[in-house]
N, C-alpha and C positions, 0 to 999 in steps of 0.2 A: 904449272898450276892452272886450272880450269877457272875462268870467271863466271861461267853460266851452266848450269846444270846441276847434278847431284853429286855429293861426295860423302863417303862413309856408308852406314847403314841407313837407307831412306825407305820409309814407307809413304804412301799416298793416303791423304786424309780429305775427305769431301770437303770443299769450300768454295764459295762463290766469292770471287775476289778481282778487283781490277789492279791489285797491287802486282809488283814485279817481284820475281823470285832471284835470289841470289845464292850461288854456291859458296858452301864454306867447308873446307877441308877438315875432316875429322882426324887426320894423321897430323901429328907434330903441333896441333892446336895452331894452324896458320890461318890468318884472317884476309879475306879476298874482298876486293872492292865490288860493289853491287852496279852492274851495268845498266843503263836506262835504253837498251835497245829494243824493247818492246815487251808488251804483256805477257804474262805468264799464262799457262794453260787455265782456263776460267773455271774449270772443274776440280782442280787439285790443288795442294799445296804440299812441298815436300817437306816432311818433317824428319831430322836427322835423330838416330837413337840417342835418346837423353842420357845414356850411360857414357857416351863419348863427351870429350870437351867441345864439341860443336853443337849446333842447334839448328831449328828452323829459322828462316828469314824471309820476311814479306815485305822488304823495303821498297819505297818508290822514290823517284827523283823529286827534287825540291824539298819536301819535308816540312819542318816546322818553320815558323815565321823568324825572319833574321833581320828585322827593321830597327831594332833598339839594342842597345848594350844591356848587360845584366843588372844595371843599376847601382845604387850608391852603396849596397851593403857588402862590398868585397872583404872588408876586415871584421874585427869584433868590437863590441861595445854596445852597452845597453841603450832602450829608448827605440821608438818606432818613428822617429822624425826622418823626413826624407834626406836630411843632410848627414845622418849618423850611419855608421856602418851596418847596423843590425836591422834596420827597418825593412819592412817589406820591399822588394826590389821592384825597379822600373822595367824589367825586361818582359818580353812578350812570350816567354818560355813557359812550359810547353803548351802549345796551343792546340785547339781543335782543327785538325787539317782539313782542307776541302775536299780530300778523298775519304770516302765513307768506309768505316770498319766493316767487313762482312756480317751481314744482320742488322745493320744499323742505317740503311740507305734511306734517304728521304722520302722515296718512293713507297716504302712500306707503311702499313698500317701504324699510326702513332702509338697503339697499344704494345705493351711488352711481350709479344708473342713468344710463347715458350719455343715455338718451332724455329725461331730465327737463331742462327748460330751466333754465340757470343764470342767466338775465336777459335783457334785451331783444335781445342780439346772438346769441342761440343760433343754432347752425349755421353761424355766420361763420367763415372762415378766421381771422380775428383773435383767436379765442377762446384761442389759445396765447399763451405768453409769448415775447418776442423773444429770439433767441439771439446768441450772440458778445458776451457782456457782459464787462466788466472787474471781476475780484474787488477789491473794496474792503477787506475783511478776513473772517478766517475764525476761528471759534472752536470747537475740537474738545472743550473741557473736559478737556484731559489733566492738567491741574494747576490750582492755585489761584493762580498768578501772573498775575492779570488785568491789574493796573496795568502790568506788563512788556509786556503785548500791546496797551496803548492804552486799556484801559478807566479811567474815573474816575468820581467821585462816590462815594466809599467803597465800592470794589469789593470783593466777597466771594463766598461761596456754598459749598454742600455738594456734594460730587462723590461719584457712587456708581459703584463698580468692579463692582457686582452687575447694576444695570439700566443697559443701554446698547444704542444701535443696532448692528445687524449690522456686524462690522467694526471697531468703536469700542472702546476700552479703558474709557472711563468717561463719565458723562453728568452734565450739572447736574441736581440733586434739589433740588425745592422742597417743602420739608414745612411745611404749615399746621398749626399747634397749633390746637386748639379755641378760637375767640374771637380768634385771631391775624389781623392785617390783612396780614402780609408773611411771606415765606418765613424760616422760623427761622434758616437760616445765613447770611441776607444774599443779595444778588444782584449780578451783575457790573456793574450801573449803566448807565453811558453810554459811548458810543463815537462818536468823531468820524471823518469820512471826506471826501474831496475832493467839492466840490460837484458834484452831478449833478441832471439834470432827470428822470431815471428811476432807480428803486430797485427792487431784487429781493432777496428774503429767503426762504432755505430752511432747513428745520430738520426733525428728527425728534422726534415727541412721543408720549407715552402717559401713562395716568393710573392710579392705584391702583384696585384693584377696588371701593373704598368711595366714590370720587370723585362728589361731588355739587355741586362748585362753590361758589358763593356761598349757594345755596339761594334766590336772588332771580331775577328776570328780568334781571338785569344784572351784571356782574362775574364772574369776575376780570379786571382788565386784565393784559394779558401784555406784548405787544411793541409798540413804537412807532417812528416815524420824526418827526424835527423838521427845520425848515428854517433857513437863514442868516438870516431876518428876526429871530429870536429869538437870544437869546445861549446860553452854555454851560451854564447851570443853569435853564432855564425850568420852570415848573410845568407838567406834561403837559396840565392841564385849562385852561390859561389862556395860550394862544399865539395865533399868527396862523394856525398850522396844525399840528395833530398828527393822525398815523394811527394807528388801533388795528388789531391784530390779535389775535383772542382767540376763546376757546371758551367759550361761556355755557351752562350745564347746566339742563335742564328735567327736574326730578325726578319729575314726574308721568308724563312720557313715557318716561323713562329713556333720555335722548338729549341730546347736545350740539350746539349750533348754532355753525356756522363764521361768524363776525361780522368784518366790515371796516368801520371807521367813520372818520369825518373830524370834527374840532372846530376852529373858527377864532373864538373868542371875542372876541379883541381886535380883530377886524375889523368887528364890528357897529356899523352906524350906528344909534345909540339914537332917533333923530329919527322913525323909522318902523319898527315891529316887528310881524312876523307870528307870532301864537301858535299853539299846538298845535291849538286847536280852530278854526283859520282866522279868527278874529276879529283885529283889529289894535289896536295902541296908537300914539298920535301921528298921523303921516302926514297932518296938516292934514285930517284927517277922510275921506281918500280914498287908500286903499293902491294901487289901480290907477293913479292919476294922479300918484303922489308922484314927484319928480324924483330918483331914486336916481342916485348917480355910481358910480364904481369903488371908492370908499372904502366898502366894505359887506362884509357876510359872504357867503361863498359856500355856506354849510351850510344854514342854515333861517331865522333871525331876520329877514333882509331880503328873504325871497322864495326861491321853488323853481325852479332852473334846473338841467336835466341829469337823470340817471338818479337813482331815489330809492327806497328801501324804507321806511325809518323816518327820523323826524326829530325834533328837540327843541329847544325855544327856551323859556327861563324866565329870570325876573330873579335876578340874585345881588348885588343892591343896589347903591346909588350910581350908578343910571343905567347899569349894566352889564348885559349879557345873555349868558347862556351859549347856545351855537349849535352844533348838531351834528347829523349825519345818518347812518345805518348801513344795512348790507346784511347779509341773514340768511340762511343755508342751513340747514335744521334737518335733524336725523338724519345729521350729518356724523360723528358718533360715537355709540355706543350702549353700553348696559349688556349687551343681549343678544349672544350669540355670533354671529359672522359678518364680513363684510369690514371693517365699521366699528367692530368691538369696541374699546373704549376701552383695554383692558389690552394690546392689541398696539402695536407700533410702527407710527407712520404718517408717511410723508413729505409735507410740506406746502411748496408754493411760493407765494409772494405776490409781486405785482408792482403798482406804482403808477407812472404817468407823468404829469407835469405837462401841463396843457392849454396850448395856444397863446394868444397876444395878439395880435390883429390891430387895427390902426389904433388902439391904446391900449385896446381892449376885450377881456375876457377871453372865450374862446370855449369852450364845453363839449365839448371833444374829448379831455379826459384819459382815461386807461385805468386799470382795476383788474382784478386777477386774483386767484383763489385756486384752485390745483390741488392736489388731495389724491391721492396714490397714483396719479398720473397721469390722473386724471378732473376735469374742470371742474366747480367748484361756483360760482364766482362769474366773469362776464365782462362787463364794461361798458365801452363805448367813448364815453361821453356824460358824462364827469364834470368839474365845474368845481372845481379846486383853487386857483386863484388869479385875482385881477382885474388890470385895468391898473394899480392901485395899487401892486401887487407883482409886476410884469411879470417880473421877473428872479429871482423865488424859487426856491431850489433846495434838495434835501435834503441835509444836511450832518451829521445826527446820529440814531444808533439809541439807543433807550431800552430796556433789559431790566429791566422793572419789575412784577413781578406783584404784585397788590394787590387785596384784598377789602375795600371800605370799611365795610361793617357786621360784619366778622369772620367767620372761617371757622366754619361751624355744627358742623364735626367735625374731628378730625384726619385729615388727607388729604394725599395727594401726587401730583405730577406730574413727570415728567422730560422735559427737552430735550436733544438732542444734536446735534453736527455743524451748527452754525449757520453760515450762509454769507450776507454781504451784498455785492452786486455791482450793476453798472449795468444788467444784464439777466441773463438766464440764461446761465452760463458756458459 
């Protein structure tokens, strides 16, 4: 087996990237380790035929932050208390990594230039989010009767009649006190909806003029989706699949990164683990030849399949491993005045679509999108979100749980308004 180069049906797609390339065998669905021996061709990225069970890879050494464990929420149970299992987790996963996504480099103009490539499928008609979606629920934050509208897990929150999106009467206001990990007035919590293979999220967001986020290259967590594999109160950082939609702030550049992430810690096969530095543990001494089954992680620890920007795999004890990957678009929000100014309201649309499973094998043809104020920031069509072990996994739960694991470095605020969850763009 080859560790570097192309395998299967490969085509070249223009892309400026500092990421490394990794070969993934299209035959027999063998997962290969991704070596950190040198940069890939800066003008191309190899994309494997999406009809095969392999996909493109753009992994880099290091990956996501690994300085803290996944937090107190490994089990089930209501409540957002830091000591209860269901509260937002203390982990730094997935974070905005120091390596820029193509088209999101800090040296580019802070505007969301349409000429910037949002990912490996730039320029394709599939960049947009599908329309005709069924609305699953809406939250306009008109009052605090969250439980009456289907929210659970100690729903609450502060509303602002002063700060709100155009045409709205009020918004959700998250005030972080200095040192606080959660919004002072509480959060709406969780909301169930009918199972669906695709999920759309839209909302308006703005930040206070002194917003600096966590002061770290990860957090705050903001918005999540979970699946029917887990229960009603799973810990967000310890599931079979959690999605992350958040803004990670870089104080040095005065800009915020639009981050999409996945985590599937409970799927990891601990017999063979690929670490962030591309070394491995176990695997009978041979990662490339290890006989993986569909009982494995789709994110990082059991190999890299599909589109990738950042990744993270680290031990959380008791032969368990935290596994995540992320995609980052820098300068989506800025301190400086302009189209991305953080103190203005911005309209964000996010979309996740499950990949197919063919002949019992997960195929990396899932989709992810982040469109902001009508411009594409993320567009990926080669995402693996489930394997044949969970071939029927579907999205069933939204988590509204802003959280800064290390505590907010200062008193600061952000607002969210007019949140919609649907099967696709309504």
